Every structure is written in C-alpha cells, then in structure tokens.
C-alpha positions in Angstrom: -16.7 -26.7 77.0 -20.5 -27.1 77.4 -21.8 -28.8 80.5 -23.4 -31.7 78.5 -20.2 -32.3 76.6 -18.2 -32.2 79.8 -20.6 -34.7 81.4 -20.0 -37.1 78.5 -16.3 -36.6 78.8 -16.5 -37.4 82.5 -18.3 -40.7 81.8 -15.5 -41.6 79.4 -13.0 -41.2 82.2 -15.1 -43.5 84.3 -15.5 -41.0 87.1 -17.7 -41.5 90.2 -20.9 -39.5 90.4 -19.3 -37.3 93.0 -16.2 -36.7 90.9 -18.3 -35.9 87.9 -20.5 -33.4 89.8 -17.4 -31.7 91.2 -15.8 -31.5 87.7 -18.9 -30.0 86.2 -19.2 -27.4 88.9 -15.5 -26.6 88.8 -15.6 -26.0 85.0 -18.9 -24.2 84.9 -18.8 -20.4 84.1 -18.8 -18.2 87.2 -22.1 -16.7 86.0 -24.0 -20.0 86.1 -27.0 -20.0 88.3 -27.9 -22.6 90.9 -31.0 -23.4 88.9 -28.8 -24.1 85.8 -26.5 -26.4 87.7 -29.5 -28.3 89.3 -31.2 -28.7 85.9 -28.0 -30.0 84.4 -27.6 -32.5 87.2 -31.2 -33.6 86.8 -30.7 -34.2 83.1 -27.5 -36.1 83.6 -29.2 -38.2 86.3 -32.0 -39.0 83.9 -29.6 -39.9 81.1 -27.6 -42.2 83.4 -30.8 -43.9 84.5 -31.8 -44.4 80.8 -28.4 -45.7 80.0 -28.7 -48.3 82.8 -32.2 -49.3 81.7 -30.9 -49.8 78.1 -28.0 -51.9 79.3 -30.5 -54.1 81.2 -32.8 -54.4 78.3 -35.6 -52.3 79.8 -36.5 -50.6 76.6 -39.6 -50.2 74.5 -39.2 -51.1 70.8 -39.4 -48.2 68.4 -42.6 -49.4 66.7 -44.4 -49.5 70.1 -43.2 -46.0 70.8 -44.5 -44.8 67.5 -47.9 -46.2 68.4 -47.8 -44.5 71.8 -47.0 -41.0 70.5 -50.6 -40.1 69.5 -51.9 -40.9 73.0 -49.1 -38.8 74.6 -50.0 -35.9 72.3 -53.7 -36.2 73.2 -52.9 -36.4 76.9 -50.5 -33.4 76.7 -53.0 -31.3 74.8 -55.8 -32.3 77.2 -57.8 -34.2 74.7 -58.9 -37.8 74.8 -57.7 -40.1 72.1 -60.6 -41.5 70.0 -60.6 -45.3 70.1 -59.6 -46.9 66.9 -62.1 -49.5 65.6 
C-alpha cells in the first residue's frame, strides 16, 4: 500500500497524528530512507492544514486563483508581470 493511500486510510479510521505516523512508518518498506519518510510527513501535514483551512472557509475562489496563476508563473520564472491596462 502506498504511503499516501495509507495516510488517507488512517484518517478514515480517525487516528491521532501519533498513531498515523507510527502506522505509516510501520508499514513502510524497509528500504525507505529517512528523507522519504520526512517528505511524506511534510506532505501529510500540509494536506491536513489545507483540509482544516477548507473546513473553516479559509479558501480562495477558483476564479481568483486563475487570475493569480500568471503572477505566480512570472515570479517563479524570475520575470515581472506586465501591468494590465
């Protein structure tokens, strides 16, 4: 079972964070690196935070996000977005 799938399964079982982490580590393949485990836990933490934000209504509407994407691309590529007039 993939680590992401296992994490979703743990949430369905309403496990505590500690129980979820222990379950993920216990079921991970023996060859998994410390870095892979840490990255998985970082992603799961971010997903949980996003889920909490969503439940609290702290979200940005889809249309606003679509308007923000060109700015993000420009910033990521090191370019300044030209102002729209």
